[in-house]
C-alpha positions as CSV (number, residue, x, y, z in Angstrom):
1,M,21.2,36.0,9.0
2,T,19.9,36.2,6.0
3,S,15.6,35.4,5.2
4,N,16.1,32.0,4.2
5,E,18.3,31.1,7.0
6,I,17.0,29.1,9.9
7,I,19.3,29.6,13.0
8,L,18.5,26.9,15.6
9,E,20.2,27.5,19.1
10,T,20.8,24.8,22.3
11,Q,22.1,25.2,25.3
12,V,24.6,23.0,26.3
13,E,25.6,22.3,30.1
14,H,29.7,22.2,30.2
15,D,30.9,19.3,32.7
16,T,34.0,17.1,32.9
17,Y,32.6,14.6,30.4
18,T,32.4,17.4,27.5
19,E,35.9,18.6,28.6
20,I,37.3,15.3,27.8
21,A,35.1,15.2,24.4
22,E,36.6,18.7,23.7
23,K,40.4,17.5,24.0
24,M,39.9,14.3,22.9
25,F,38.6,16.0,19.7
26,D,40.3,19.3,19.5
27,I,36.8,20.7,19.2
28,P,35.7,23.7,21.2
29,L,32.1,23.4,22.4
30,E,30.2,27.0,23.0
31,D,27.5,27.6,25.5
32,R,25.3,27.8,23.2
33,M,25.8,25.7,20.0
34,R,24.5,26.9,16.8
35,T,23.2,25.3,13.6
36,T,22.4,27.0,10.6
37,I,19.6,25.5,7.8
38,I,19.3,26.9,4.4
39,N,15.5,27.4,3.5
40,N,15.4,27.9,-0.6
41,I,12.5,25.5,-0.8
42,R,10.6,27.2,-4.3
43,P,8.0,24.9,-5.1
44,P,6.2,25.4,-8.4
45,E,2.9,27.1,-8.6
46,D,1.0,24.5,-8.8
47,W,1.7,21.3,-7.1
48,S,0.4,18.2,-4.9
49,I,3.2,16.3,-3.6
50,G,6.4,17.7,-2.1
51,C,9.8,15.8,-0.8
52,I,12.0,16.8,1.7
53,Y,15.8,14.4,0.9
54,G,18.6,14.3,2.8
55,Q,20.9,12.4,5.2
56,S,19.9,12.5,9.3
57,G,20.9,15.8,10.8
58,A,20.5,18.2,7.6
59,G,17.5,19.9,9.2
60,K,14.4,17.8,7.4
61,T,12.1,18.0,10.0
62,T,12.9,22.1,10.7
63,L,12.3,22.8,7.0
64,L,8.9,20.2,6.8
65,K,7.3,22.4,10.4
66,T,7.6,25.7,8.2
67,F,5.0,24.4,6.4
68,G,2.8,23.8,9.9
69,D,2.3,21.8,12.6
70,I,2.9,17.8,12.2
71,Y,0.2,15.9,13.4
72,T,0.7,12.9,15.5
73,H,-2.1,10.7,16.3
74,N,-3.1,9.0,19.9
75,W,-4.1,5.7,19.5
76,H,-6.0,4.3,22.0
77,G,-5.0,0.9,23.5
78,T,-8.5,-1.2,22.8
79,K,-10.0,1.1,19.9
80,S,-9.9,-0.5,16.3
81,I,-8.0,1.5,14.4
82,I,-10.8,2.1,11.9
83,S,-12.5,3.6,14.8
84,S,-9.7,6.0,15.5
85,V,-9.0,7.0,12.4
86,G,-13.1,7.7,12.0
87,S,-12.5,9.5,15.4
88,I,-10.7,12.3,13.6
89,G,-13.8,13.0,11.8
90,L,-15.1,10.7,9.2
91,G,-17.8,7.9,8.9
92,P,-16.9,4.6,8.6
93,E,-16.9,4.1,4.8
94,E,-14.4,7.2,4.5
95,S,-12.1,5.9,7.1
96,A,-12.1,2.8,5.1
97,S,-11.7,4.5,2.3
98,I,-8.8,6.1,3.4
99,L,-6.8,3.4,4.8
100,S,-7.5,1.6,1.5
101,A,-6.1,4.1,-0.1
102,V,-2.3,4.2,1.9
103,G,-2.5,0.6,0.7
104,L,-3.9,-1.0,4.1
105,S,-6.8,-3.0,2.7
106,S,-6.7,-6.0,5.3
107,V,-10.1,-5.8,6.9
108,P,-9.2,-8.1,9.9
109,S,-6.2,-5.4,10.5
110,W,-8.9,-2.3,10.4
111,C,-10.6,-4.2,13.3
112,R,-7.1,-4.4,15.6
113,P,-5.8,-2.1,18.1
114,F,-2.6,-0.1,16.8
115,H,-0.3,-1.8,18.8
116,T,-1.3,-4.9,18.0
117,L,0.1,-4.2,14.3
118,S,3.1,-4.8,12.3
119,N,5.9,-1.9,11.6
120,G,4.7,-1.9,8.5
121,E,0.6,-1.6,9.4
122,Q,1.6,0.6,12.1
123,F,3.2,3.0,9.1
124,R,0.6,3.3,7.1
125,A,-2.1,3.5,9.7
126,N,0.0,6.7,10.7
127,L,-0.1,7.8,7.3
128,A,-3.6,6.8,7.2
129,A,-4.0,9.1,10.2
130,A,-2.4,12.1,8.9
131,V,-3.9,12.2,5.5
132,A,-7.4,12.0,7.7
133,H,-6.4,14.5,9.7
134,G,-5.3,16.5,6.9
135,Q,-8.5,16.0,5.3
136,V,-10.9,17.2,7.7
137,N,-8.9,20.3,9.0
138,G,-7.3,21.3,5.7
139,G,-3.8,22.7,5.1
140,V,-1.0,20.6,3.8
141,I,-0.9,17.4,5.2
142,L,2.5,16.5,6.6
143,I,5.0,13.1,7.5
144,D,8.1,13.2,9.4
145,E,10.3,9.9,8.7
146,F,8.7,9.0,6.2
147,T,9.4,5.4,5.1
148,S,12.7,5.2,7.6
149,V,10.8,1.9,10.2
150,V,10.0,-0.3,6.9
151,D,11.6,-2.8,4.7
152,R,12.6,-1.3,1.4
153,N,10.0,-2.8,-1.1
154,V,7.2,-2.0,1.8
155,A,8.2,1.9,1.1
156,K,8.1,1.7,-2.4
157,A,4.6,0.5,-2.0
158,A,3.7,2.5,0.3
159,S,4.7,5.8,-1.5
160,S,3.3,4.7,-4.9
161,A,-0.1,4.2,-2.6
162,L,0.1,8.0,-1.1
163,Q,1.0,9.6,-4.4
164,K,-2.1,8.3,-6.0
165,F,-4.4,8.8,-3.6
166,I,-3.4,12.5,-3.8
167,R,-3.4,12.9,-7.0
168,K,-7.2,12.0,-7.0
169,S,-7.5,14.3,-4.2
170,E,-7.3,17.8,-4.0
171,A,-4.7,17.4,-1.0
172,K,-1.0,18.6,-0.5
173,V,1.6,16.8,1.3
174,I,4.8,17.2,1.6
175,V,7.1,14.2,3.2
176,A,10.7,14.3,4.9
177,S,12.9,11.4,4.5
178,C,16.3,10.3,4.5
179,H,16.0,7.4,1.6
180,D,16.2,8.4,-1.8
181,D,14.9,4.9,-3.3
182,I,11.7,6.3,-2.8
183,L,11.2,9.4,-5.2
184,D,10.6,7.5,-8.3
185,W,7.5,5.3,-6.8
186,L,6.5,8.7,-4.6
187,N,7.2,11.2,-7.9
188,A,6.9,14.1,-6.0
189,D,6.3,17.1,-8.0
190,W,9.1,19.0,-6.2
191,V,12.5,17.6,-3.8
192,Y,14.7,19.7,-1.7
193,N,17.7,18.5,-0.4
194,P,18.8,20.9,2.2
195,L,22.5,19.8,1.9
196,E,22.3,21.3,-2.0
197,G,19.9,24.3,-0.7
198,K,18.1,23.9,-4.4
199,T,14.7,22.7,-5.4
200,V,14.5,20.3,-7.9
201,I,11.0,20.4,-10.3
202,N,10.0,17.4,-11.3
203,E,8.9,18.2,-15.0
204,T,7.1,14.9,-15.7
205,R,5.0,15.1,-12.9
206,G,1.5,14.2,-12.1
207,W,-0.3,11.8,-14.1
208,S,2.3,11.3,-17.1
209,F,4.2,9.2,-14.0
210,Y,5.2,5.9,-15.0
211,R,5.5,3.7,-11.9
212,P,8.8,1.1,-12.3
213,K,7.9,-2.3,-12.6
214,I,7.4,-4.9,-10.1
215,E,8.8,-8.0,-11.4
216,L,6.7,-11.2,-10.0
217,K,7.0,-14.6,-10.2
218,I,3.9,-17.2,-9.9
219,F,4.4,-20.3,-8.8
220,R,1.8,-23.2,-8.6
221,A,1.5,-24.2,-4.7
222,E,0.6,-26.3,-2.0
223,Y,-2.2,-26.5,-0.2
224,Q,0.3,-25.1,3.2
225,A,1.2,-22.1,1.8
226,W,-2.1,-20.6,2.7
227,D,-0.9,-20.7,6.3
228,L,0.9,-17.4,5.4
229,F,-2.2,-15.5,4.5
230,K,-5.0,-16.6,5.7
231,K,-5.3,-14.8,8.6
232,H,-5.2,-11.6,6.6
233,H,-8.4,-12.4,4.3
234,Y,-11.6,-10.4,4.8
235,L,-13.9,-13.0,5.5
236,T,-13.1,-16.1,6.9
237,E,-9.9,-18.2,7.1
238,D,-11.0,-21.7,5.4
239,L,-10.0,-23.0,2.7
240,N,-11.6,-25.4,0.3
241,A,-9.0,-28.4,-0.3
242,A,-9.5,-28.6,-3.5
243,A,-8.5,-25.6,-4.2
244,R,-5.5,-25.0,-6.9
245,I,-3.5,-22.0,-5.2
246,F,-0.7,-19.6,-6.9
247,V,1.8,-17.6,-4.9
248,A,3.6,-14.5,-6.2
249,T,6.9,-13.3,-5.3
250,W,8.7,-10.0,-5.4
251,E,12.2,-10.1,-5.4
252,D,12.2,-13.9,-3.8
253,K,9.5,-12.8,-1.0
254,P,6.0,-14.0,-1.3
255,V,3.5,-11.1,-1.5
256,A,0.3,-12.2,-3.0
257,I,-2.0,-15.7,-2.9
258,S,-4.7,-16.6,-5.5
259,C,-6.6,-19.5,-4.8
260,T,-9.5,-21.1,-7.3
261,L,-12.1,-23.8,-7.4
262,P,-14.1,-25.8,-10.2
263,F,-17.7,-23.9,-10.6
264,P,-20.4,-26.3,-11.0
265,N,-22.9,-24.9,-13.1
266,G,-25.1,-26.6,-15.9
267,G,-25.7,-23.8,-17.9
268,I,-21.3,-23.7,-17.8
269,Q,-18.6,-25.9,-19.6
270,N,-15.3,-26.1,-17.7
271,G,-16.3,-23.1,-15.1
272,W,-13.5,-22.2,-12.7
273,R,-14.5,-19.3,-9.8
274,A,-11.8,-17.0,-7.4
275,S,-11.9,-18.3,-4.0
276,R,-9.5,-16.6,-1.9
277,T,-7.0,-13.5,-3.3
278,V,-4.8,-12.3,-0.9
279,V,-2.2,-9.5,-0.8
280,L,-0.1,-9.4,2.3
281,P,-0.5,-6.0,3.9
282,D,3.1,-4.5,3.5
283,Y,2.7,-4.9,-0.1
284,Q,-1.4,-3.5,-0.4
285,G,-1.9,-0.7,-2.6
286,L,0.6,-1.2,-5.8
287,G,-2.3,-3.5,-7.5
288,I,-0.6,-6.8,-6.8
289,G,-4.3,-8.2,-6.2
290,V,-6.1,-7.2,-8.7
291,Q,-3.3,-7.8,-11.2
292,L,-2.6,-11.7,-10.2
293,S,-6.3,-12.3,-10.1
294,D,-6.4,-11.0,-14.2
295,F,-3.0,-13.2,-14.6
296,I,-5.0,-16.2,-13.2
297,A,-8.0,-15.7,-14.8
298,S,-6.2,-15.2,-18.3
299,M,-4.6,-19.3,-17.4
300,V,-8.1,-20.4,-17.5
301,L,-9.1,-18.7,-20.1
302,G,-6.0,-20.1,-22.1
303,G,-6.9,-23.8,-20.9
304,G,-10.6,-23.3,-22.9
305,G,-12.4,-22.6,-19.1
306,R,-14.3,-19.7,-18.0
307,Y,-13.4,-18.1,-15.0
308,F,-16.0,-16.2,-12.1
309,S,-15.3,-13.8,-9.2
310,R,-17.6,-13.3,-6.6
311,H,-17.1,-11.4,-3.6
312,A,-18.1,-8.4,-1.0
313,H,-14.8,-6.2,-1.1
314,F,-15.9,-3.1,-2.6
315,A,-12.1,-1.7,-3.3
316,F,-11.9,-5.0,-5.5
317,A,-15.0,-4.0,-7.2
318,K,-14.2,-0.3,-8.1
319,H,-11.5,-1.9,-9.8
320,R,-12.9,-4.3,-12.2
321,F,-16.3,-1.8,-12.8
322,N,-13.6,0.1,-14.9
323,N,-12.1,-2.7,-16.3
324,P,-12.6,-4.1,-19.9
325,N,-11.0,-7.4,-19.2
326,W,-14.3,-7.8,-17.1
327,K,-18.2,-7.7,-17.3
328,E,-20.3,-8.0,-14.1
329,T,-22.7,-10.9,-14.3
330,A,-26.5,-11.1,-13.2
331,V,-26.5,-11.7,-10.4
332,S,-23.9,-9.2,-8.8
333,R,-25.0,-6.7,-6.6
334,K,-28.3,-9.2,-5.1
335,V,-28.0,-11.2,-2.0
336,H,-27.5,-15.1,-2.8
337,T,-27.7,-17.7,-0.2
338,H,-25.8,-20.4,-2.8
339,S,-28.2,-22.9,-1.3
340,G,-27.4,-26.4,-2.6
341,N,-23.7,-25.0,-3.5
342,E,-22.4,-25.8,0.1
343,E,-19.6,-28.1,-0.8
344,W,-18.0,-26.4,-2.9
345,G,-17.2,-24.0,-0.3
346,W,-20.4,-21.2,-1.4
347,K,-21.5,-20.0,2.3
348,Q,-24.8,-19.0,2.7
349,N,-25.2,-14.9,3.6
350,T,-27.2,-12.1,3.7
351,R,-24.5,-9.5,2.2
352,E,-24.7,-7.9,-1.1
353,C,-21.8,-9.4,-3.4
354,Y,-20.3,-8.4,-6.5
355,S,-19.9,-10.9,-9.4
356,F,-17.9,-10.9,-12.2
357,E,-16.7,-12.5,-15.1
358,Y,-13.4,-12.3,-16.9
359,I,-13.7,-11.5,-20.4
360,G,-10.0,-10.2,-21.2
361,E,-7.2,-12.1,-23.4
362,A,-6.3,-15.9,-22.7
363,A,-2.9,-16.7,-21.8
364,P,-0.7,-18.8,-24.1
365,A,-0.9,-22.5,-24.0
366,E,2.7,-22.6,-22.7
367,I,1.3,-20.4,-19.6
368,A,-1.9,-21.6,-19.4
369,E,-0.5,-25.1,-19.1
370,L,0.8,-24.0,-15.2
371,F,-3.0,-23.5,-14.1
372,W,-3.9,-26.6,-16.1
373,G,-0.9,-29.2,-15.3
374,W,-1.5,-31.4,-12.6
375,K,2.0,-31.3,-11.2
376,V,2.9,-28.1,-9.3
377,D,5.5,-26.8,-11.2
378,A,8.2,-25.7,-8.5
379,G,9.8,-23.2,-11.3
380,G,7.1,-20.6,-11.6
381,V,6.6,-18.5,-14.4
382,E,8.1,-15.4,-14.7
383,W,5.2,-12.0,-14.8
384,I,5.3,-7.9,-15.1
């Protein structure tokens, strides 16, 4: 045994079944079966993200454990996932921040127990718990079977969300996966394949990374489209019947919705405001929501209108604080009762909200027509 070899031994009990298997396939089974795994993992001096990639049975989990213990979170049957993540040692805001960072930004999902979530949401919740444990206890964050149980577009979204969070923090993460479609999205600093026995260093790692493009198609939609998204909105499932609705699809799957209403104001000509923007939980973390909102706003400007957005979601606001396409309005971060405007969907509340106006580029007239045309355009418009 050399210093870079890991020998795994398993005791096998011989019986009639193993004897038949040996004779049928001419494979002698030793009393003690051995597997040799070559460990030539040689990370670069400065790294944040590592990936052990290879087929099932190649020894990925064994290699992952050489870096420490793999954390498994114990989800309580009735406790919300935000509370359960917080029980690792985080406050409410920190727990919310980590859930959002791994692409689970749906507040209704935060408030549900783990066993009620979809496979994609459970995967992200486990990811958030592992990241939280690493933040609290230090050491390398280790994630086994990364993206194995989710749709491949969901896997790409989760990989992109994870790498963005790790790059912004001082954490280190290593994932083990048998899927190569995540590699471009994960942007690992190094990748190790046990079968090849060599560490591949990503020379363009870090902030020079350009995520693969996501090609979306935007459609004007009927009111019934809201049914697919409403339970994921962070405030309410209600939607004004006068809303203009736009749905974004990725590879023919609906992933996001943006709804817009007229903004009645004596001092504003042709004003419109955002009513609802929802990205399905499996596709959060890619920036689809903020980009879709910008696209809708540009169409309003392209037709000579003005576009406003008021919301309580801090993650949305955080993006806009640093986005030159938006400016914060004078009523931002102030409690507004909306007295007298209830018929337009404004709800009286005591929450501090963020208010912005879109000041970016206007969409060309042929694109803006998708918003201003009275007839729903089933053909949609391509957008990247």
